[in-house]
C-alpha positions in Angstrom: -105.7 -92.3 -55.9 -108.4 -93.5 -58.5 -106.9 -96.5 -60.5 -105.3 -94.9 -64.0 -107.2 -95.8 -67.0 -105.6 -98.5 -69.4 -104.4 -95.6 -71.4 -102.6 -94.3 -68.3 -100.8 -97.4 -67.2 -99.5 -98.1 -70.4 -98.4 -94.2 -70.4 -96.3 -94.9 -67.0 -95.4 -98.6 -67.7 -94.0 -97.7 -71.0 -90.7 -99.8 -70.0 -92.6 -102.7 -71.1 -93.1 -101.9 -74.5 -89.6 -100.4 -74.8 -86.6 -101.6 -73.9 -84.3 -99.8 -71.6 -81.7 -100.1 -74.2 -83.3 -98.0 -76.7 -83.5 -95.1 -74.7 -79.8 -95.0 -74.1 -79.3 -91.9 -77.4 -75.9 -91.0 -79.2 -75.7 -87.7 -77.2 -78.1 -88.1 -74.2 -80.9 -89.8 -72.7 -83.9 -89.0 -75.2 -86.4 -87.5 -72.8 -89.5 -88.2 -74.6 -88.8 -92.5 -74.4 -88.1 -92.4 -70.9 -91.5 -93.4 -68.8 -93.8 -91.0 -67.1 -93.3 -87.5 -67.7 -89.8 -86.4 -68.3 -89.0 -82.9 -68.8 -85.6 -82.1 -70.6 -83.9 -78.2 -69.5 -84.3 -77.9 -72.8 -88.4 -77.2 -72.0 -87.6 -75.3 -68.6 -87.8 -71.5 -67.5 -84.3 -70.3 -67.0 -83.7 -67.3 -64.5 -80.0 -65.7 -64.2 -77.2 -67.1 -66.2 -77.3 -70.8 -66.9 -74.3 -72.2 -68.7 -74.7 -75.6 -71.4 -72.4 -78.5 -71.0 -72.2 -81.9 -72.2 -68.7 -83.0 -70.5 -70.4 -85.8 -67.9 -72.5 -88.7 -69.1 -75.1 -89.6 -68.5 -77.5 -86.8 -69.0 -80.9 -86.2 -70.7 -81.3 -84.6 -74.1 -78.5 -82.5 -75.8 -77.1 -80.9 -72.7 -77.4 -80.3 -68.9 -77.3 -76.7 -67.9 -75.2 -75.4 -64.8 -74.7 -72.1 -62.3 -72.6 -71.4 -59.7 -75.4 -69.9 -58.1 -76.1 -66.1 -56.4 -79.3 -64.5 -56.3 -81.9 -65.2 -59.2 -80.6 -68.4 -60.4 -83.3 -71.0 -60.5 -85.0 -72.8 -63.6 -88.5 -73.8 -63.6 -89.8 -77.1 -65.0 -92.9 -77.4 -66.1 -94.8 -80.5 -65.8 -98.6 -81.6 -66.8 -99.9 -83.6 -63.7 -103.0 -85.9 -65.8 -105.0 -86.0 -62.2 -104.5 -85.7 -59.0 -102.9 -88.1 -56.8 -99.6 -89.5 -55.8 -96.3 -89.1 -57.6 -92.7 -90.5 -56.9 -90.5 -87.2 -58.3 -86.8 -87.6 -59.8 -84.1 -85.2 -60.4 -81.5 -85.7 -63.2 -78.1 -84.3 -62.4 -74.5 -86.2 -63.2 -72.1 -86.0 -60.2 -68.7 -85.0 -60.0 -66.7 -83.4 -57.1 -66.9 -80.0 -58.5 -71.0 -80.1 -57.9 -72.7 -78.1 -55.0 -73.3 -80.3 -51.9 -77.1 -78.0 -51.7 -78.7 -77.7 -54.5 -82.2 -76.9 -53.9 -85.1 -78.5 -55.4 -88.8 -76.9 -55.0 -91.9 -78.9 -55.4 -95.3 -77.4 -55.0 -97.5 -80.4 -53.6 -100.9 -80.0 -52.7 -100.0 -79.7 -48.9 -97.6 -76.8 -49.8 -94.0 -76.4 -51.3 -91.8 -79.0 -50.3 -88.0 -78.3 -50.1 -85.7 -80.8 -51.1 -81.7 -80.3 -50.9 -79.4 -82.7 -52.8 -75.7 -83.3 -52.6 -74.8 -83.2 -56.2 -71.4 -84.5 -55.5 -72.6 -87.8 -54.3 -74.0 -90.5 -57.1 -77.9 -90.4 -58.2 -79.5 -93.6 -56.3 -82.3 -94.2 -58.9 -82.0 -94.9 -62.7 -79.6 -93.3 -65.4 -78.8 -90.2 -63.6 -81.9 -89.5 -62.1 -82.2 -89.0 -58.0 -85.4 -89.7 -56.3 -86.4 -86.8 -54.3 -89.6 -88.4 -52.7 -93.3 -88.9 -53.1 -95.8 -86.1 -53.2 -99.4 -85.6 -53.8 -100.3 -83.3 -56.4 -103.5 -81.9 -58.0 -104.0 -82.4 -61.8 -102.8 -79.4 -64.0 -99.4 -77.5 -64.5 -97.2 -78.1 -61.5 -93.7 -76.2 -61.8 -90.6 -77.7 -60.3 -87.8 -75.4 -59.5 -84.3 -76.0 -59.2 -82.6 -73.4 -57.5 -78.8 -72.0 -56.9 -79.4 -69.0 -55.0 -78.5 -70.5 -52.1 -75.3 -72.2 -53.7 -71.5 -71.5 -51.8 -69.5 -73.7 -53.3 -69.4 -75.6 -56.6 -72.1 -75.6 -59.4 -75.4 -76.8 -59.2 -76.7 -78.9 -62.1 -80.3 -78.8 -63.7 -81.0 -81.4 -66.2 -84.6 -83.2 -66.3 -87.4 -83.6 -63.9 -89.2 -86.7 -64.0 -92.7 -87.7 -62.6 -94.3 -91.5 -62.2 -97.0 -93.1 -60.4 -95.0 -95.2 -57.0 -96.2 -98.1 -59.2 -94.4 -97.2 -62.4 -91.3 -96.4 -60.5 -91.1 -99.4 -58.5 -91.3 -101.0 -62.5 -88.8 -98.6 -63.9 -86.7 -98.9 -61.0 -86.3 -102.7 -61.0 -86.1 -103.1 -64.9 -82.7 -100.5 -64.4 -81.1 -102.2 -62.1 -81.6 -105.9 -64.2 -80.2 -104.0 -67.4 -77.9 -101.2 -66.1 -74.3 -102.9 -67.0 -75.9 -103.1 -71.2 -77.5 -99.5 -70.5 -74.3 -98.2 -69.1 -72.1 -99.7 -72.1 -74.8 -98.2 -74.4 -74.5 -95.0 -73.2 -70.4 -95.4 -73.3 -70.3 -94.8 -69.6 -67.4 -96.1 -67.1 -69.4 -96.9 -63.8 -66.4 -96.1 -62.0 -66.7 -92.5 -63.2 -70.1 -92.2 -61.4 -68.6 -92.9 -58.1 -67.0 -89.6 -56.6 -65.0 -91.6 -53.9 -62.9 -92.8 -56.7 -60.5 -90.4 -58.7 -61.3 -89.8 -62.2 -58.7 -91.5 -64.5 -56.4 -89.0 -66.6 -57.2 -88.8 -69.6 -54.3 -90.0 -71.8 -53.4 -91.2 -75.3 -54.5 -95.0 -74.3 -58.0 -94.1 -73.2 -59.1 -91.3 -76.0 -60.7 -93.9 -79.1 -58.1 -93.7 -81.7 -59.2 -91.5 -85.1 -61.3 -93.5 -87.8 -59.6 -95.0 -90.8 -61.6 -92.7 -92.9 -59.9 -89.5 -94.3 -61.5 -86.5 -96.0 -60.9 -86.2 -99.4 -57.6 -84.7 -100.7 -57.9 -81.0 -101.4 -58.2 -80.0 -104.8 -58.3 -76.6 -106.2 -60.9 -75.7 -108.8 -60.8 -73.1 -111.2 -63.1 -70.4 -111.7 -65.8 -70.6 -114.3 -65.3 -67.3 -115.1 -62.0 -65.2 -115.3 -61.1 -63.0 -112.8 -58.7 -60.1 -112.7 -56.0 -59.3 -110.8 -55.3 -55.8 -109.5 -52.0 -53.7 -108.8 -51.8 -51.5 -106.4 -51.8 -48.3 -109.1 -55.3 -49.8 -110.4 -56.5 -50.2 -106.4 -55.6 -46.9 -106.3 -57.5 -45.4 -109.5 -60.5 -47.1 -107.9 -59.7 -45.1 -104.8 -59.7 -41.7 -106.6 -62.6 -43.0 -108.8 -65.1 -43.4 -105.9 -63.9 -41.7 -102.7 -61.2 -38.7 -104.1 -58.2 -37.0 -103.2 -55.7 -40.3 -103.4 -53.6 -38.7 -105.9 -53.6 -35.2 -103.6 -53.2 -37.1 -100.4 -50.4 -36.6 -98.2 -47.8 -39.6 -97.9 -46.8 -40.4 -94.4 -42.8 -40.0 -93.7 -40.8 -43.0 -93.4 -41.4 -43.1 -89.3 -45.0 -43.5 -89.8 -45.1 -45.9 -92.7 -42.6 -48.3 -91.1 -44.7 -48.6 -87.4 -47.9 -48.7 -89.3 -46.8 -51.5 -92.0 -44.7 -53.3 -88.8 -47.9 -53.4 -86.6 -49.8 -54.5 -89.4 -48.1 -57.3 -90.9 -46.0 -58.8 -87.8 -48.1 -57.4 -84.9 -45.7 -55.6 -83.4 -43.6 -52.0 -83.4 -40.3 -51.7 -85.4 -37.3 -51.8 -82.6 -35.0 -48.8 -82.5 -32.5 -51.1 -84.6 -34.9 -51.3 -87.2 -35.8 -47.9 -87.3 -32.5 -46.5 -87.8 -31.6 -49.2 -90.4 -34.6 -48.1 -92.5 -34.9 -44.2 -91.8 -30.7 -44.7 -93.0 -31.9 -46.7 -96.3 -31.3 -43.7 -99.2 -32.7 -46.7 -101.8 -36.3 -45.2 -103.8 -37.9 -49.1 -103.5 -37.3 -49.5 -99.7 -40.9 -49.7 -98.8 -41.1 -52.1 -101.2 -38.2 -53.9 -99.9 -39.5 -53.7 -96.1 -42.6 -55.0 -97.2 -41.5 -58.0 -98.7 -38.9 -58.7 -95.9 -41.8 -58.2 -93.2 -44.3 -60.6 -95.4 -41.3 -63.3 -95.8 -40.9 -63.2 -91.8 -41.9 -65.5 -89.3 -44.1 -63.0 -87.4 -46.2 -62.4 -90.1 -47.6 -66.1 -89.9 -47.8 -65.8 -85.9 -49.4 -62.6 -86.1 -52.4 -63.3 -88.3 -52.5 -66.8 -86.7 -53.3 -64.8 -83.2 -55.7 -62.7 -85.2 -57.5 -65.7 -86.8 -57.5 -67.7 -83.6 -58.9 -64.5 -81.8 -61.9 -64.4 -84.5 -62.7 -68.3 -83.5 -61.9 -68.0 -79.8 -63.6 -65.0 -78.8 -67.5 -66.8 -80.0 -66.6 -70.3 -78.7 -67.6 -71.0 -75.1 -65.3 -73.1 -72.8 -66.5 -76.7 -72.1 -66.9 -77.8 -68.9 -63.7 -78.5 -66.5 -61.5 -78.4 -70.1 -59.5 -75.2 -70.4 -59.0 -74.2 -74.0 -55.5 -74.2 -75.4 -55.3 -72.4 -78.8 -51.3 -72.6 -79.4 -51.1 -75.7 -81.0 -53.4 -74.2 -83.5 -52.1 -71.0 -83.6 -48.5 -72.2 -84.7 -50.5 -74.6 -87.4 -52.1 -71.5 -88.4 -48.9 -69.9 -88.5 -47.4 -72.2 -90.4 -49.9 -71.9 -92.9 -49.7 -68.4 -93.6 -45.7 -68.6 -93.9 -45.6 -71.2 -96.2 -48.4 -68.9 -98.2 -50.9 -71.6 -98.3 -53.8 -70.6 -100.4 -56.8 -69.3 -97.7 -59.3 -72.1 -99.8 -56.6 -74.8 -98.8 -56.4 -73.7 -95.4 -60.5 -73.3 -94.8 -61.0 -76.9 -96.2 -58.4 -78.2 -93.7 -60.4 -77.0 -91.0 -63.8 -77.9 -92.2 -63.1 -81.5 -92.6 -60.2 -82.0 -90.2 -60.5 -85.0 -87.9 -58.6 -86.7 -85.3 -56.7 -85.8 -81.9 -56.0 -82.1 -81.7 -52.1 -82.6 -80.4 -51.7 -84.8 -83.6 -53.9 -82.8 -85.9 -54.0 -78.8 -84.9 -56.6 -78.0 -87.6 -59.3 -80.2 -85.7 -59.0 -77.6 -83.2 -61.9 -75.7 -84.9 -64.6 -78.4 -85.0 -63.3 -79.9 -81.4 -63.4 -76.8 -79.6 -67.0 -76.5 -80.5 -67.5 -79.8 -79.2 -69.1 -81.2 -82.6 -72.1 -79.4 -82.0 -73.8 -79.0 -85.1 -75.9 -76.1 -84.2 -72.6 -73.4 -83.1 -70.8 -75.4 -86.2 -73.7 -74.1 -88.8 -73.7 -70.6 -87.6 -69.7 -70.0 -86.9 -68.7 -71.6 -90.0 -71.0 -69.3 -92.4 -69.8 -66.5 -90.0 -65.5 -66.8 -89.9 -65.2 -68.2 -93.2 -68.1 -66.4 -94.8 -68.7 -63.5 -92.9 -72.5 -64.4 -93.6 -74.3 -64.7 -90.1 -77.7 -67.2 -90.1 -77.9 -68.2 -86.5 -81.0 -65.9 -86.5 -82.7 -68.4 -88.6 -81.7 -71.6 -85.9 -85.5 -71.0 -84.0 -87.3 -69.1 -86.6 -87.6 -67.4 -90.0 -85.0 -64.7 -90.1 -86.8 -61.4 -89.1 -85.1 -59.2 -91.0 -84.1 -60.4 -94.3 -85.3 -63.2 -96.4 -84.0 -66.2 -94.5 -86.4 -69.4 -93.9 -85.5 -71.4 -90.5 -84.9 -74.6 -93.4 -81.8 -72.5 -94.6 -80.4 -73.0 -91.0 -81.0 -76.2 -90.6 -79.9 -77.6 -94.0 -76.4 -76.0 -93.2 -76.9 -77.9 -89.7 -77.1 -81.5 -91.3 -73.7 -81.0 -92.8 -72.4 -81.6 -88.9 -74.8 -84.0 -88.0 -72.3 -86.6 -87.6 -69.8 -85.3 -86.4 -68.1 -86.5 -82.8 -66.2 -85.1 -80.3 -64.7 -86.8 -77.1 -63.5 -84.3 -74.4 -60.7 -85.4 -72.0 -60.9 -84.2 -68.5 -58.6 -80.8 -68.6 -56.3 -81.2 -71.3 -58.1 -79.7 -74.9 -54.9 -80.8 -76.6 -56.6 -84.7 -76.3 -59.9 -83.8 -77.7 -60.6 -86.4 -80.4 -63.0 -85.1 -83.4 -64.0 -88.5 -85.0 -67.6 -89.4 -87.0 -70.7 -90.8 -85.6 -71.5 -94.1 -88.6 -74.9 -92.8 -89.0 -77.6 -89.8 -88.0 -79.7 -87.2 -89.7 -80.8 -84.0 -88.6 -84.1 -83.1 -88.0 -85.8 -79.5 -87.4 -87.9 -79.3 -84.2 -91.4 -79.3 -85.7 -91.1 -81.5 -88.9 -91.2 -85.1 -89.0 -88.8 -85.4 -92.3 -85.0 -85.5 -92.0 -83.1 -82.8 -93.2 -81.0 -82.8 -96.5 -77.5 -81.0 -96.1 -78.0 -77.9 -98.5 -75.6 -75.1 -98.5 -77.9 -71.7 -99.3 -79.6 -73.4 -101.9 -76.4 -73.8 -103.7 -74.7 -77.3 -103.0 -76.8 -80.3 -102.1 -75.7 -83.9 -100.6 -78.4 -86.7 -100.5 -79.2 -88.1 -97.0 -76.9 -91.0 -95.8 -73.7 -90.0 -96.9 -70.8 -90.0 -94.2 -69.7 -87.4 -92.1 -66.4 -86.6 -93.5 -67.8 -86.7 -97.1 -70.8 -84.3 -96.2 -68.2 -82.0 -94.7 -65.9 -82.0 -97.4 -69.0 -81.0 -99.9 -69.7 -78.1 -97.4 -66.1 -77.0 -97.6 -65.4 -77.3 -101.3 -68.9 -75.4 -101.6 -67.6 -72.6 -99.2 -63.9 -72.2 -101.0 -65.4 -72.4 -104.4 -64.1 -69.6 -106.7 -67.9 -68.8 -107.5 -68.8 -68.5 -103.7 -70.3 -64.8 -103.7 -68.9 -64.7 -100.0 -65.8 -66.5 -99.6 -63.2 -64.0 -101.1 -65.2 -61.3 -100.1 -64.9 -62.3 -96.6 -61.2 -62.3 -96.4 -60.3 -59.3 -98.5 -63.0 -57.6 -95.9 -61.3 -58.2 -93.0 -57.8 -57.3 -93.9 -59.1 -54.4 -95.6 -60.5 -53.4 -92.1 -57.2 -54.1 -90.2 -55.2 -51.9 -92.5 -57.7 -49.0 -93.3 -59.4 -48.7 -90.1 -62.7 -50.0 -91.1 -63.9 -52.7 -93.6 -66.0 -52.6 -96.9 -68.7 -53.6 -94.3 -69.1 -53.5 -91.2 -69.3 -55.5 -88.6 -66.6 -57.6 -90.6 -68.4 -60.6 -89.8 -71.5 -59.5 -91.7 -71.3 -58.9 -95.6 -74.9 -59.9 -96.7 -77.9 -57.4 -96.2 -77.5 -56.4 -92.6 -74.0 -55.2 -92.9 -73.1 -51.4 -93.7 -71.8 -51.5 -96.8 -69.6 -49.1 -98.9 -67.3 -48.9 -101.6 -68.5 -52.2 -103.1 -67.0 -52.0 -106.5 -63.4 -51.7 -104.5 -64.5 -54.6 -102.7 -65.2 -57.0 -105.6 -62.4 -55.9 -107.2 -60.1 -57.0 -104.6 -61.8 -60.0 -104.1 -61.3 -60.5 -108.0 -57.7 -60.2 -107.5 -57.9 -62.8 -104.5 -59.5 -65.1 -106.6 -57.1 -64.6 -109.8 -54.3 -64.9 -107.7 -55.7 -68.4 -106.1 -56.3 -67.3 -102.7 -52.9 -65.9 -102.1 -52.8 -64.9 -98.8 -49.7 -62.7 -98.7 -50.7 -61.1 -102.2 -53.6 -58.8 -100.5 -51.4 -57.4 -97.8 -48.9 -56.3 -100.3 -51.4 -55.0 -102.9 -53.0 -52.9 -100.1 -49.5 -52.0 -98.7 -48.0 -50.6 -101.6 -51.1 -48.5 -102.0 -50.8 -44.5 -101.8 -54.3 -45.0 -100.4 -52.7 -46.9 -97.2 -50.0 -44.8 -97.0 -51.6 -41.5 -96.3 -51.6 -40.3 -93.1 -54.1 -41.6 -90.6 -56.0 -38.5 -89.0 -60.1 -37.7 -88.4 -62.3 -37.3 -91.3 -62.9 -33.4 -92.2 -66.4 -33.1 -90.1 -69.4 -33.6 -92.4 -67.5 -35.4 -94.6 -69.8 -38.9 -96.0 -67.9 -40.3 -98.5 -65.8 -43.3 -96.2 -62.0 -43.7 -96.2 -61.7 -40.1 -97.3 -59.6 -40.7 -94.1 -57.7 -43.3 -92.3 -58.7 -43.6 -88.9 -56.8 -44.6 -85.9 -57.0 -47.8 -84.4 -56.9 -49.6 -81.0 -53.9 -52.5 -80.7 -55.1 -56.1 -80.3 -53.8 -57.7 -77.4 -51.1 -59.5 -78.8 -49.9 -56.5 -80.9 -49.8 -54.5 -77.2 -47.5 -57.4 -75.9 -45.5 -57.4 -79.1 -44.9 -53.7 -79.0 -43.8 -53.6 -75.1 -41.7 -56.7 -75.7 -39.9 -54.5 -78.7 -40.0 -51.1 -76.5 -39.1 -52.0 -73.0 -37.6 -55.9 -73.5 -40.8 -57.4 -71.6 -40.4 -60.6 -70.9 -42.9 -63.3 -71.0 -43.0 -65.0 -67.7 -45.4 -68.0 -66.4 -45.7 -68.8 -63.3 -45.9 -72.5 -61.9 -48.8 -74.5 -62.5 -50.8 -74.9 -59.2 -50.8 -78.3 -57.5 -54.5 -80.1 -57.8 -55.4 -80.6 -54.5 -59.1 -82.9 -53.4 -60.8 -79.4 -53.4 -59.6 -78.0 -56.1 -58.8 -80.8 -58.8 -59.0 -78.5 -61.8 -56.8 -75.5 -61.4 -56.5 -73.3 -64.3 -53.5 -73.1 -66.8 -51.1 -70.6 -65.1 -51.6 -66.9 -66.7 -48.4 -65.7 -68.5 -47.8 -61.6 -69.2 -48.5 -62.1 -72.8 -52.1 -64.0 -71.4 -52.4 -61.1 -68.7 -52.0 -58.2 -71.3 -54.1 -60.3 -73.7 -57.0 -60.1 -71.5 -56.6 -56.8 -70.4 -56.3 -55.1 -74.4 -57.7 -57.9 -76.4 -60.9 -58.4 -77.9 -63.4 -59.8 -80.8 -61.6 -58.7 -83.9 -65.1 -58.8 -85.4 -66.2 -56.0 -83.6 -66.4 -52.2 -85.0 -63.3 -50.4 -84.2 -66.3 -47.6 -82.7 -66.8 -50.5 -79.9 -63.4 -50.8 -78.4 -62.8 -48.5 -75.9 -59.8 -48.4 -73.2 -60.8 -49.9 -69.9 -60.3 -49.4 -66.1 -58.4 -52.9 -66.2 -56.1 -52.0 -69.1 -54.6 -48.9 -66.9 -54.5 -51.0 -64.0 -52.4 -53.6 -65.5 -49.9 -50.7 -67.1 -49.5 -49.2 -63.5 -49.5 -52.8 -61.0 -48.0 -55.9 -63.5 -45.0 -57.0 -61.6 -43.1 -57.6 -64.6 -44.3 -54.3 -66.6 -43.1 -52.3 -63.1 -39.7 -54.3 -63.3 -38.5 -52.9 -66.9 -39.4 -49.4 -66.0 -36.7 -49.4 -63.4 -34.0 -47.0 -64.0 -31.6 -48.2 -61.0 -28.2 -49.4 -62.8 -28.6 -52.5 -61.0 -31.6 -53.7 -62.8 -30.3 -54.4 -66.1 -33.5 -52.4 -68.1 -33.7 -50.9 -71.0 -33.9 -47.8 -69.5 -31.0 -48.4 -67.3 -28.7 -49.1 -70.0 -29.8 -46.1 -72.3 -29.5 -43.5 -69.3 -26.2 -44.9 -68.4 -24.9 -44.8 -72.2 -26.1 -41.4 -72.7 -25.1 -38.9 -70.4 -26.7 -35.9 -71.8 -30.3 -35.6 -71.1 -31.5 -34.2 -74.5 -29.8 -36.8 -76.2 -31.5 -39.5 -74.0 -34.9 -38.3 -74.4 -34.8 -38.5 -78.2 -33.1 -42.3 -78.2 -36.4 -42.9 -75.6 -38.8 -41.6 -77.9 -37.4 -43.4 -81.0 -37.4 -46.9 -78.6 -40.8 -46.7 -76.9 -43.1 -44.3 -79.6 -40.9 -45.5 -82.7 -40.1 -41.8 -83.8 -38.4 -39.0 -83.3 -39.4 -36.7 -80.4 -40.5 -32.6 -81.1 -38.6 -30.0 -80.2 -41.8 -29.1 -77.6 -41.5 -32.2 -76.6 -38.0 -32.4 -75.5 -38.6 -29.3 -73.8 -41.5 -30.4 -71.7 -39.5 -33.1 -70.7 -36.1 -31.4 -69.8 -38.7 -29.6 -67.6 -39.9 -32.4 -65.9 -36.4 -33.9 -64.9 -35.2 -30.5 -63.5 -38.8 -30.5 -61.4 -38.4 -34.1 -60.3 -35.0 -33.6 -59.1 -34.1 -37.0 -59.3 -32.6 -38.5 -63.4 -33.3 -41.9 -62.6 -36.7 -40.9 -61.2 -37.4 -38.5 -64.4 -36.9 -40.7 -66.5 -39.3 -43.8 -65.3 -42.0 -41.2 -65.4 -41.6 -40.3 -68.7 -41.4 -44.0 -69.8 -44.5 -44.8 -67.9 -46.0 -42.4 -69.2 -45.3 -43.2 -73.0 -46.2 -46.6 -72.7 -49.6 -45.5 -71.1 -50.5 -43.0 -73.8 -53.0 -43.2 -76.7 -50.2 -43.2 -78.7 -48.4 -45.9 -78.1 -51.6 -48.1 -77.8 -53.2 -47.3 -81.1 -52.1 -47.3 -84.7 -51.0 -44.2 -86.4 
């Protein structure tokens, strides 16, 4: 190899000019400041499915990627070799017991492709997180070094970065690192013992999770709107619907049975019990529907139901971190309390966006913490969840379909640039959300720092603290003059209660959404603002309207006006479980936690019956109803789940609802009628009773016949849908 020119020598021996400690960045090792040529995974070409993680440090760039393996799972790192000759090649990865023992590196050297197999469970032997792969001769030009997970059978293959240096530069690099490694590891906040796979990982506990910083977010203060907003009664809502839809005054209102089931599902997330049905039907008071709605809004189940809904809104788009199972239960309990205490939606949102501290102590920090403090995800999800406005398409380029420059996204991301989230091993309740003391956001391709600016409507100066800038953003989001905040919430309520939203999908109320009845949408949003974002009152106004109490049916063929009819919709997973609980007393059984072993250090949390039902029947609440379909998984769960099958047993010794019902009612026709009330929350028709009696006669075994009837009911489309 010919001697390097002075410029090349400085390039490869850059360590002499730049202290190694400066390479240690807050999130990861900055590739551009490493000696030689360093290519991060962000610049690599990925084939197959690779997930991003920041769970274990040190790593290069913003994160590293990993794959469990399989055909086509490859990452190609492009390396531009300045001149032909011998070079040392290093690969970055973070070690761990869940890593692959046979990560394959393919190096296209001048004498052919060389294959190197690395055990990624072992600590890298080079500087930082780099493992030397050997010395290879390359020709000048582009060389593509590949990390392959195709042959992997166990664990995950990590692909982080590739580094290429001259042998001389590598020797100096390694020597300087060994001299300075204590300072470097301290700068990276690394416990050196954690990098040794022979030593067990320390268990995360309160003592080893950093305490929240002393700074606290500014207290929530509700601001009065600049212009007046009119409240809306249910009668006025009907008048608007009559004007823009028609047929409301002459609409057929559902009977008490159907109204009871629908409003109970919509407000508290389950169908009514037979006792609740009997009480409501026996009530002769003319305003009993008003009383029922108030009773449901006051029930603890109201908060739990809508906490489940909003938790799903967030969780369905939140990727889980590596080796930490996200538990939303504390967040759901906190949200349920906010709803049941009827805290304004503006206050709840403010507390979520500005939350800080440990999730176990402040569940409102779940949203920021579970997104791992990632400024890009927080920018896109905050606008989507709370404003139903999607900006993620503008992260890498100007939006292709609407007038949204790339700067819009990065100005919002600048509000979250100083957020920090520290993840423990395996216990998401111990995630700590804190603030970085400094840092500003830069957009790729621009040298200037991006100011925190919210859609050109709220701008703050560079340099302010994390909590102050998040508070500024939160105040703008919840402000009564914000054109999206109130509309986003009432659109979701309307979609759930009326079969579709004013805007579809419900998380896109901007130019790309399918928008209908803007006058009604605006009036309901104005009502929400006028009543200080009173959550329960939105449900009250809709539920008491004739527009809501109409029968659910398919729209007439050729009908063009939206909401001329209310379409049926699938029940969410929590609603299916709640209805099974009410109908057949389905218990929520949770198996014991699996014991950790040397091979399986982090067994996942056991799944309860509710979890399994949710897994099968749950769906993203932001999805359009037309895209929510029945699946084979749902049918197999109802057919094979042990807890469900146990509740269909008619044997007197089983003690189930079914066994007690048919033991107490010897008359088959009467027993069939009660079973319909218990399971479908309505009385059976004459034809249904006749078919059921004929089936009992055909089977010839009373217990088996009633088991068939019950199984058919809970598998019916009627049981699994709103009506």
